N, C-alpha and C positions, 0 to 999 in steps of 0.2 A: 504494500500500500504506500503510495506517495503522499507526502505532506503538502505538496503543491503540484502544479501542472507537470513539471519536469524535474522534480528534485525530491530527495528525502532528507529530512533533518536528522542530524546525528544526536542521539540522546545518550550522553556520557553518564555512566553510573556515578563516577566520581568526576566532578567538573574539571578538576586539575588535569585529568587525563586528556580532556579535550584541548586544553591549553598546550599541553606537551605535544599532542598530535599536530596542532597548528604550527608549532615551532619546527617540528620535523618535516612537515609538509612544505614549509617555506624553504628549508634547506634542500629538499628534493627538487622543488621547482627551479632553484638556482642551477642544479645539476642538469635538469631536463632542458634548460634553455640552450645548452650547447649542441643539441641534436636537432637535425631537420626531421620533421615527421610529415607523413601524408595521411594521417588518421587522427581521430579525435580521442584516442585512448590515453588515459593518464599514466598508466603504469607501463613502462617500456624497459627494454634491455639497456642498462647503463654500463655494464662491465664486460659484455661479450657480444660478438657479432651475431646477428646483424644489429648494430647499435641503433637505438631509436625505434626498433621494431616492437610490436605488441608483446608484452610480457604475458605469456599464455598461462592458463589455469594449471596446466601440467607443470610448467616451470615454477609457479608459485607453490604448488603442493610439494615439490621436491625441496625447494628452499625452506619451506616451513618445517618439513621433516628433519632436514639437516640442522636447522636452528634448535629444534627440540633436542636432538642428540647432543649438540654442543653443550647444552646446559644440563645434560644428564637425564633427560626424560625419555622414556620408551614411547614410541609412536603407536597409537592405536585408537580406534574409534571409541571402544569401551572405556578407555583411559581418559578420554576428553582431550587428547593431544593431537587431534587432526584439526584442520582449519574450521570445519563445521562444529567441532566440539566447543569452540569459543562461544558459539551462539547458544548452545545448551547451557553452558556455564553462566552466561548473561541472564538467561531466563530463570535459572535456579537462584541466582543472587537476587534478582528482583522479587521472586516469590518469598525467599527467606527474609527479605527486608520488609515484607508486609505490603508490597505494592499491590493494589487491586487489579483484577483481571482486565478491565477496560484500559487501564494505563499500560499494563504489560503488552496488550495487543498493539497499542499505539507505538510504544518504544521499540517493539520488534517488527513494526511495519506489516502486521498481518491484517488482511481484509476482514477475516472472521475471527471472533473471539475463541472459537474452538481450535484454531490453528496453533495456538500456543500450548495446548495441552501436552503435546509430546515434549515440550521444552521445560515444563513445570511439574511434571508428574513426580510423585514421591519416589525416592530411592528405596531399596530394600530395607536399609537400616532405619529410614524415616517411618516406613510402614510398620516395622517391628516395634519401634518406640511408641508409635501411636496406639498400637494394641496393648502394650504394657501399661501405658497411662490410662487407657480405658478400663483395663482390668483393675487397676488401683482405685479408680473412681467407683467402679461397680462394687468392689470389695467394701468401700466405705459406706455404701448404701444398704448393704445386706446386714441382717442381724447375725447370720451365720457366716463366718469367713468363707470366701470363695475356695480356699484350699481344702476346707473341711467338706464342702459340697462335692468337690471333685473326688475326694477319698471315699465318701459314702456311696458314690455311684459305681464304684469298682466291684 
């Protein structure tokens, strides 16, 4: 979902990260100015031929994996260390911070509120913790402790 006719607004979870990105973006634009381009793409090859050519998704994925390995992270979708894993982490952070679903939909640029469900679903440990808390609440409501009820049904 776009925020305007031809653009998307960046919603930085921590505003200072947006300022940091802008500083890096200006540095990148200074490098980019040295290359002739015949396309509208922002991300291009700066360090290898063909210089100024479109930086492909395949190249980006390889560079991302190499960066993860350089800082000691194993690369894997389930580990959240793939490029798309960042999107899942953003959705989880918004959920954990108590942001309501309509705002998460906007921040993640989803047309439908249901689209964010995959990004904000509970992890196994969160589900287990919710069940443990529910059992404690239920135990407080019962006159007979839940553990005694379980034993008597055996």
